C-alpha positions as CSV (number, residue, x, y, z in Angstrom):
1,M,-20.4,0.1,0.8
2,K,-17.4,-1.9,-0.4
3,R,-15.8,1.4,-2.1
4,L,-15.7,3.1,1.0
5,L,-14.5,0.1,3.0
6,A,-11.5,-0.7,0.7
7,P,-9.2,2.8,1.1
8,I,-10.0,2.0,4.9
9,A,-9.0,-1.8,5.0
10,R,-5.8,-1.1,2.8
11,L,-4.7,1.6,5.4
12,I,-4.9,-0.3,8.3
13,G,-2.9,-3.0,6.7
14,L,-0.5,-0.7,5.3
15,L,-0.3,0.7,8.9
16,L,0.3,-2.6,10.4
17,L,3.2,-3.5,7.9
18,L,4.7,-0.3,8.7
19,T,4.6,-1.2,12.6
20,A,6.1,-4.5,11.9
21,F,8.7,-3.2,10.0
22,A,9.6,-0.6,12.8
23,V,9.9,-3.2,15.6
24,L,11.8,-5.3,13.2
25,G,14.2,-2.7,13.2
26,H,14.4,-2.2,16.6
27,D,14.9,-5.8,17.4
28,L,17.4,-6.1,15.1
29,L,19.0,-2.9,16.2
30,A,18.8,-4.5,20.0
31,W,20.1,-7.5,18.6
32,R,23.4,-5.4,17.4
33,E,24.0,-4.0,20.5
34,N,23.2,-6.9,22.9
35,G,24.6,-9.4,21.1
36,A,21.8,-11.6,21.6
37,F,18.1,-11.5,19.9
38,A,15.3,-10.6,22.2
39,P,11.9,-10.3,20.2
40,T,9.4,-7.9,21.1
41,A,6.5,-9.5,22.6
42,A,2.9,-8.6,21.4
43,G,2.2,-7.9,25.3
44,Q,5.1,-6.0,25.6
45,L,4.5,-3.4,22.8
46,W,0.8,-3.2,23.9
47,H,1.8,-2.5,27.5
48,Y,4.4,0.4,26.0
49,V,2.0,2.0,24.1
50,H,-1.5,1.6,26.2
51,N,-0.9,-0.2,29.4
52,A,-5.1,0.7,30.2
53,S,-6.1,-0.9,27.1
54,L,-4.6,-4.0,27.9
55,S,-5.5,-4.4,31.4
56,A,-9.1,-3.2,30.4
57,I,-9.3,-6.3,27.9
58,Q,-8.0,-8.5,30.7
59,E,-10.4,-7.8,32.8
60,A,-13.0,-7.8,30.2
61,V,-12.2,-10.9,28.9
62,Q,-12.0,-12.5,32.5
63,R,-15.1,-11.1,33.7
64,Y,-17.9,-11.1,30.9
65,I,-16.2,-13.8,28.4
66,A,-14.5,-17.2,29.7
67,P,-12.2,-16.7,32.3
68,G,-10.0,-19.5,31.5
69,L,-9.9,-17.8,27.8
70,W,-7.4,-15.2,29.0
71,S,-4.8,-17.5,30.2
72,P,-4.0,-20.3,28.1
73,V,-5.3,-18.3,24.5
74,M,-4.9,-14.3,25.0
75,V,-1.5,-14.9,27.0
76,T,-0.2,-17.2,23.9
77,G,-0.9,-14.7,21.8
78,L,0.8,-11.8,24.1
79,K,4.1,-13.8,24.3
80,S,4.6,-14.3,20.7
81,W,6.7,-11.8,18.7
82,V,4.8,-9.0,17.3
83,V,6.1,-8.6,13.9
84,P,4.4,-11.7,12.8
85,V,1.2,-10.8,14.9
86,L,1.4,-7.5,12.9
87,A,2.4,-8.3,9.4
88,V,0.1,-11.3,9.0
89,P,-3.0,-9.3,9.3
90,G,-1.1,-6.6,7.5
91,L,-0.5,-8.7,4.5
92,V,-3.7,-10.2,4.4
93,L,-6.1,-6.7,4.4
94,A,-3.5,-5.1,2.2
95,W,-3.7,-7.7,-0.5
96,A,-7.5,-8.0,0.1
97,F,-8.4,-4.8,-0.3
98,R,-5.9,-4.3,-3.3
99,K,-6.7,-1.8,-6.0
100,R,-7.3,-4.2,-8.9
101,R,-6.9,-2.8,-12.4
102,G,-9.5,-3.0,-14.9
């Protein structure tokens, strides 16, 4: 089972890293254009990519899991800069499921 899971996890990790680098490039170009660094928040990117799923997750967390969990925990994560939010799990997955020699 691990032999089947490893390439998939490695691919997901690399896609997360690729997305993080793309957003980093976007943020750096916007900084150059505007003269001020305004990092893209995770919630902003999620809203741009698929707003309906962001709204559905918010409703599910508030209704079925814990109403108080959304505001302090989830909102903090969604306001965070998206580059480390994507890059850290991407690095962990790519490293943990790397091809080992021997």
